[in-house]
N, C-alpha and C positions, 0 to 999 in steps of 0.2 A: 597417525591419526593427525598428527602437529600441522603437516601442508595442508591437510585437508580444511580445519580451522582456519587458517591463513586466507588459505582462498577466499572462502565464506566471508570473511571479514571484510577482502578485496572486493568482490562482489557487492556486498551491501554498501560500500561507502561507493563504488562508483553509480550506484542506483541512487543513495542520496543526495551526492554532488549534480547529478542530473535534474533532481526535482524540488531543489532546494533554493531559494533566495528571497529578498526581503518580502515585507507581508503589509504594506499599510493597506487599509480597506480601497478597495474599488469604488471610483464613482460611477453612479448608473447603476447597472443591471447588478444582481446579487446571488449568489448562487448558494450551496447549499455551506453552511461552515464546516467544513471536514476537519480542520485543525481543536477547533473547540470541544467538537465531537470528542476526538482521540485526547485531548486534555481531560475531558469526562472521565472516559474510560480509563486511562492510567490511573487517576485519584482512586477510583470505585478498585480498579483492582489492587491497587497497592495496599487500601484501606481492607480488603476483603483476603489480603495476603495469599491471591492465587498462586500458584506455580504452573509450571506448564510440561506436558511429555510432547518431546520435539524431534522429531524425525528431519535430518539434512540430507540432502542427494546433491552431489554433483560430480556430471561427468561419470556417472553410472554407480560412485562410490557411496555409501551411505552408512550414516552414523545416526544412533540414538541414545538419546538422553533424557534425564527429568531432571528438572530445576525445581526447587521450591523457595529459593531467596532470589528473585526477581527482581530487577531494575526494570520496571514497566516504561520509564521514560525513556529510556536507552532503545528497549528491545520492540517499543513500537513509534521509533522514531521514521521508521519510513515511510510509515500511515501519516505520522502529524505533518510532516514535508511537503503530502501533497496538499496543494491548497486551492481551490478552485477559484478564489475571489482574489487572485494577486491583479493588479491595474494591469498587467501587460493581455492579460485573460479577459479583462472584460468586453462582453458581447462577445465571445469569439465560441461559446456554446451552444448546442441548440438544444433545448430540453423539452421533453415529452414527458407525459405521465400515464399512468394508468389507475387503477382502484379496482379492486375486489373485495366486497366486504369489506371488512377491518385493515386488510390491506392494500399500501399502497407502494406501487412503484415509479421511482423519475430517474430517468436517464438523462446524462448528458453527454453529449459527443461532440468533439470537436469540430470547427467548421475550420482550422487551419492548421493544416499540418507539421507548422514548425512549434506548436504545443507539445510536451511531451506527455500531457494528459490527453491520451485519446477517446477513451471512454469512463463512465463515474456512473456507477447503479447504487442509487440507494432504493433499500426495502424498509419500511416503515410499518409494524403493526399498531393499533391503536394509538397510531401518531408518534410513536416511539421509535427511533432507527434500531433496527434488528439485524440488518447487514449491508456492505457494501462490497462492492467489486470494482476493481480499476484496473483498466489496461494503462499500460504507457509504452511510448515507442522513440525512440533517438538514434537519429543518423547522423553523422560527420564524416571527412574524408576518412579518419582513422579507425572510428569508432562506430558500431551499431549496436543498441540495444534493445530487448521487448521484454516487458515484466508484465505479470499477472499478479493482481492481489487481492485477497479475498479475506473479510474480517466477520465475524459473526457473533455478537453479543454472547456471553456467556457459554461460549461453546471453545474459540478458537480463530485461529488464523491461517493462513495458506500464502505464501510468495513461491511463483515459478518464472524462469526466465531464460534468457537466452541472449549469451554475451560474444561479441566479435571483434577482435580487435584486426585492424589488416594484416592480412600475412599470416595468421594463426587460425588454427581448426577452431568453430565456433566452441564456448564451454557452456554448459547447461545447468540450472540450479533449480533445489524445490526443498522449501521450507515448509514443515506443516507442525503445525503446536496446536495440541491440545489442552486447555485448561483443566488444571487440578485443583481439587478443595482444599 
């Protein structure tokens, strides 16, 4: 199982490196503050001492385990690093929304194919964020990656993706974490 965990660490590191950069406030257009939202979630999960039941699947191999002593800052770093308000993204997302009763959906779609965050969907109930879904896609001469991330307040999160290095077979992975009391 050790190689499995090393692969997972390198897969997540690749995603993090592809989605992170500096974070000065964008001038002009302002999108949902996903970084601030996840910082609050990290504080809440840490204060409540929540654990999780996690299932990892990499290239068809599955591993599952419980963790009751979670470092939520590290655990949710991939979500926290996806920032819509980067200066380079200013004006590069089309926002649409819909409302049905007390449920509001806001969809941000990138208008620039160079931006790794392709889609960002925020679901709010009674004005409070309840769920977030994100798709990312990156391509370079030696590397391509696509990732789907989903986070649901008080429930858990899911990450699925495919990574391809030139000359190698694609690697697929999924992480499903369900919060435990």
